C-alpha positions in Angstrom: 15.9 -7.6 28.6 12.6 -9.2 29.6 10.0 -6.9 28.1 7.3 -8.1 30.4 9.4 -7.4 33.7 10.3 -3.7 33.4 8.6 -0.4 33.4 7.4 1.1 30.1 9.8 3.7 30.8 12.8 1.6 31.4 11.9 -0.7 28.6 11.5 2.1 26.0 14.6 4.0 27.2 16.8 1.2 27.2 15.8 -0.3 23.9 15.7 3.2 22.1 19.5 4.0 23.4 20.5 0.6 22.2 19.0 1.3 18.9 20.7 4.4 18.3 23.8 3.1 19.5 24.0 0.1 17.1 23.4 2.4 14.1 24.0 0.1 11.0 23.6 -3.0 13.3 20.3 -2.0 14.7 17.3 -4.4 13.7 13.5 -3.7 13.6 12.6 -6.8 15.6 13.2 -5.3 19.1 11.1 -2.0 18.6 8.3 -4.2 17.1 8.3 -6.7 20.1 8.5 -3.6 22.3 5.2 -2.5 20.9 3.5 -5.7 21.4 4.6 -5.6 24.7 3.1 -2.1 25.3 0.1 -2.9 23.8 -0.3 -6.0 26.6 0.4 -3.2 29.2 -2.7 -1.5 27.9 -0.8 1.6 26.7 -2.4 3.8 24.0 -0.4 5.4 21.0 -0.4 8.7 22.9 1.3 7.0 25.9 4.1 5.7 23.4 4.6 9.1 22.1 5.1 10.5 25.6 7.6 7.5 26.3 9.4 8.4 23.1 9.9 12.0 24.1 11.1 11.2 27.7 13.3 8.6 26.5 14.8 10.8 23.8 15.8 13.4 26.3 17.5 10.7 28.4 19.4 9.5 25.4 21.1 12.8 24.7 24.3 14.0 26.9 23.0 17.5 26.5 19.3 18.3 26.8 17.9 19.3 23.6 21.2 18.5 21.6 20.2 15.9 19.1 21.3 15.8 15.6 19.3 15.4 12.5 20.8 11.8 11.9 19.8 10.8 15.5 16.4 12.3 15.3 15.9 10.5 12.2 16.7 7.3 13.5 14.6 7.7 16.6 11.6 8.3 14.4 12.3 5.1 12.6 12.3 3.4 16.0 9.0 5.1 17.0 7.3 4.1 13.8 8.2 0.5 14.1 7.0 0.6 17.8 3.6 1.9 16.6 3.3 -0.5 13.8 1.5 -2.9 16.3 -1.1 -0.2 16.6 -1.2 0.9 13.0 0.9 3.8 11.9 -2.2 6.0 11.4 -2.5 7.0 15.2 1.0 8.6 15.0 0.4 11.4 12.7 -1.9 13.7 15.2 0.3 12.8 18.0 3.6 14.2 16.9 5.2 17.0 18.9 4.9 19.9 16.5 8.1 21.8 18.0 10.2 18.7 17.6 9.2 18.2 14.0 9.7 22.0 13.3 13.0 21.6 14.8 14.1 18.7 12.7 13.1 20.3 9.5 15.0 23.5 10.7 18.0 21.5 10.9 17.6 20.0 7.4 16.8 23.4 6.0 20.0 24.8 7.7 22.1 22.0 6.0 20.4 22.8 2.8 21.3 26.5 3.1 25.1 25.5 3.8 24.9 23.5 0.5 23.5 26.6 -1.5 26.5 26.9 -3.6 25.7 23.5 -5.3 22.2 24.0 -4.6 20.5 21.2 -6.7 23.3 18.7 -6.3 23.8 19.4 -2.6 20.1 18.9 -1.7 20.1 15.5 -3.6 22.9 14.4 -1.7 21.6 15.4 1.8 18.4 13.6 0.7 20.3 10.6 -0.1 22.0 10.7 3.2 18.9 11.2 5.2 17.6 8.2 3.6 20.5 5.9 5.1 18.8 6.7 8.5 15.4 5.6 7.4 14.4 1.8 7.8 11.8 -0.6 6.5 9.9 -1.3 3.4 8.8 1.4 1.2 5.6 2.3 2.7 7.2 2.7 5.9 10.1 5.0 4.6 7.2 7.4 3.1 5.5 7.2 6.2 8.5 8.4 8.1 9.2 11.0 5.6 5.7 12.5 6.4 5.7 12.0 10.2 8.9 14.3 10.3 7.2 17.1 8.5 8.7 16.9 5.2 5.4 16.4 3.1 3.3 13.6 2.1 4.6 11.0 -0.2 2.6 8.0 -1.6 3.2 5.2 -4.2 1.4 5.8 -7.4 2.2 2.9 -9.4 5.0 0.3 -10.3 5.9 -0.1 -13.9 7.4 -3.8 -14.0 8.3 -3.8 -17.6 10.9 -1.1 -17.3 11.7 -1.1 -13.6 10.1 2.2 -12.8 8.5 3.4 -9.6 6.1 6.2 -9.5 5.7 8.3 -6.4 3.4 11.2 -5.9 4.0 14.0 -3.2 2.0 16.8 -1.8 3.1 19.8 0.4 6.8 19.0 0.3 8.9 21.2 2.5 11.3 22.4 -0.4 8.3 23.6 -2.6 7.9 27.1 -1.2 7.2 30.0 -3.5 7.0 29.6 -7.2 9.6 28.5 -9.4 10.0 27.8 -13.2 11.6 24.3 -12.6 10.9 21.6 -10.1 12.3 22.1 -6.6 12.2 19.0 -4.6 15.7 17.7 -5.1 16.3 16.7 -1.4 13.1 14.3 -2.0 14.7 13.1 -5.3 17.7 12.0 -3.4 15.6 10.3 -0.6 13.4 8.4 -3.1 16.5 7.2 -5.4 18.5 6.1 -2.2 15.5 4.2 -0.6 14.5 2.4 -3.8 18.2 1.5 -4.5 18.6 0.1 -1.1 15.4 -2.1 -1.5 15.8 -3.2 -5.1 19.8 -3.7 -4.8 20.2 -1.8 -8.0 21.4 1.9 -8.4 18.3 4.1 -9.3 17.7 7.7 -10.4 14.8 10.0 -9.5 13.3 12.6 -11.7 10.5 15.0 -10.8 8.3 15.5 -13.8 5.5 17.3 -11.8 6.0 20.0 -9.0 3.5 22.0 -6.9 6.4 24.5 -6.4 6.2 25.2 -10.2 2.5 25.5 -10.1 1.4 21.9 -10.9 -1.4 20.4 -8.9 0.9 17.7 -7.3 4.3 16.5 -7.3 5.2 13.4 -9.5 8.6 11.5 -9.2 9.9 8.8 -11.4 12.4 6.6 -9.8 14.1 4.5 -12.6 17.2 2.1 -12.9 20.4 3.5 -14.1 20.7 0.8 -16.3 17.4 0.6 -18.1 15.2 -2.7 -18.0 12.8 -4.6 -15.7 13.8 -5.4 -12.1 12.9 -9.1 -11.1 10.6 -9.1 -8.2 10.2 -5.4 -8.2 7.0 -5.3 -6.0 8.3 -7.8 -3.5 11.5 -6.2 -3.1 9.7 -2.8 -2.4 7.6 -4.7 0.3 10.5 -6.3 2.0 11.8 -4.9 5.4 15.6 -4.0 5.4 
């Protein structure tokens, strides 16, 4: 498809549909090229969000019927398109009703796993991470943009291969408990860092707002203890 010879609506809808259908074979080059083409057409970030909503409706066979997996992948596509503008403009432009619907779907899945609550939520978080692409920064941005809470890189401990991530206002941390509550987030972080480093990782929450702490703090560490060569470079690479 020539990105310069089609309307913004047709360009966006066609590439989003292709991206969702390709699943594991999808690449991030096409949405990034699309973002550059839309800038040349003088579209603003708010226009991109409008195009995304319209295209997403076209990509579903039944209006409003979209799985949490499809929605997660569509948001990965949107974030890559908006990288040409910078990710910051996306935050205030998200459709609150759509974000709320996605979080509600996640919560329903968590409730269905209540019999094995901690392990079940961790597994769902890992599955969710399978639908998020990009480097560590992009994955954390997508997590935030989908209404799940704010995550940011605190530090990298090269000597023992640990990645420290801080969190705020995470969606699992409702009410107060005696123990850390953010098991979905633990699963998400362990899966993302495992994919980027090529090594199996664990994630523990050592500080939790849901327990009354000022912030959440996660330690992602290799299952086999020890340094990870080129750790910082691996976290910054695009997958």
